[in-house]
Phi, psi and omega in degrees: 000137182291144176238163182073193179250133180252150188246131169269113191266125179293347175281344181251329185228152181250335187212155177232128184251119185254131164293159183263291185297120178089348177246306179266311184248154179271045183263353180300322180293324178293318176300314182300317179296321179293319177298316182296316179299318179300305188287324178294320176299316183294314181294328179295335182276348180291159186295324181239072185300334181295336182277356181246132177278136178295165180291125179266124186296337180264295187291310183292323180298312182292315185289322194246330188234336187298121175082353184268157171303149190305308184291330175293324176294316177302311182301316182297314182291315181301318179296323180295339179257015177058038178251136181238113178228158181298154177289319180078201180231160186299341181264010180299144178295149182301342180261006181274137183276072173224167177302312181291324178297314177296323177298318179291327175294320178299318180295325177296314179295318179299316181298321179295316179293322180294320179297324182284319188261339181078176182255123175245150182242163171273112185299325180296326178291316179298319178297320179295316180299319178296320175298316180301315180297320180294332181265012172088008178283149166272150181228152178218147170256128185232119187212147174283346186287137173279352178264006187305309184298317179299320184288315182290333174291316180296328179275356179061043180235009183303324184290349181282351187242140179279336177204166180221132172233115185230190183298326180292313180295319179300316179295318180298319183272353181071033181281144176280137183284174176302144016273010173284152188273007190309313187289328176289319178295324177295320178296316178298320178298317180293334177270358183056050186227135177294144179303323181295343180257013180245148173252133176255132179241117187219151173248345182269143178300319180294326179288319177297317178299320178297318179298319181290319179298327183282356179072031181285151187300322176212139175240118179257122177265128179259114186270085179282341179243220180242063184222033180302316181297317180294322178298319177295317181296328180281350173125005179294130175287331185214139178235130178229155177282333181204153183283002171294345178279355183243141173229166178244141177143173178285147182294324180224132173287319176224119180288139176292154180291120187297317183293314180294336182263009187305314181298317179295321179298314182295324178298318182290326181289326180064226183265011183287153177290138179253129175241126182250128178250127178240132182273117184296312186292316188270352180233293193289316185290345182271350185274353174226102183288350182241088186302327183292345179265008180111147186288320190240150162297155183302317183291326177296319178298322178297318179299311182297319180298317180293317178300317183293332177288329187260330187227171171275121185243129174246139168252121182260141184206155171287339182276168176294142182305323182298324181293312181294321180301321181290338179273322185283309175057043176237133184291158172067026176244136178262159185227144178219136177260159182291348177272006179093355179286154183220158179221149178270165175296163179299326184256039186301131176261183177301320178296319179299316183297319180294324177296318182294330179295343177287352177056077178285083181272141183267125176270007189262161168256128192261358183288133176293156180300144179301137177083003179241154177224139180293146180279147179285137175289132177273164186297325180299314181290325178296312180298320179296321180291320177301313181300321182290336183269345184278000000 
């Protein structure tokens, strides 16, 4: 379980997609009560009620209905009790013995309970969303519920979201429900944002699984019950008990000077192995505009040589490692391509070869952001770095 406060950084992500029930609003309990009332009433009407187990608010809720579209939840639970009934049509009456009829009855029960109890929100979630908006993030509410729009309006939080994808929209577009990622991908599409630049926040196992399947940059599991381990197993990168553990903003307002902080950095690292990754395209290849005259300024070559003597150094590139290796020509440096390929140093020893067998594959994308260019190192900073390494 995560401890302390973790930061969603606008330099890494552009949007955050929130599930509604159990994450934004305290309506998950109302849903659970409506499901139990529905299925227990239905099972009691069967000819041999003793042969059917009642709906369990913990196990059955999580396994069969949590986070799923309503009729998909009905189908899952009914099948678990070895009951076979027709699917029916979406307009079936709530008292009709079909999947859709039972689904409509559940919605009827939910509406009655909601009218009686009202809509309550998780204040920590609302505070996080407000922080996100102040820091320039786009936000979306993503829910399997067909009552989503009604609920966020009743809670007076509709204005906090840039877009909404719910059960009504999913049905109209023919989207597959959780654990498939369709509704989250649709939300990202509406925000004009790549999935890798989006954070998904979910409390349901099916929702966490959907976030991971969709290739989203981060999936945060909110453990409202006792399922932290299951949330991790389904693909959550991070699990918290409450979103008060998350904040929005840059990690540092002003980064400390790396050279001036060298001693402090080494003290904190202690005896641990240090691995340094350098981006060829956005850093190294830009420091010499004339490749035919040699890749590096003399002082840059000194820095790399010194770093490679003291630490494990990787140069990461979009190009094949062999190509970059032929340009750099410095011993004891490892190379990795964005396709997962890797190369050993020119002077690889037995130890080097065994290290390479560990397959240091790069999970990163190395292209610099559009419209940005890396800054040239000035002589003062280069000389200072050389002195600190000697």
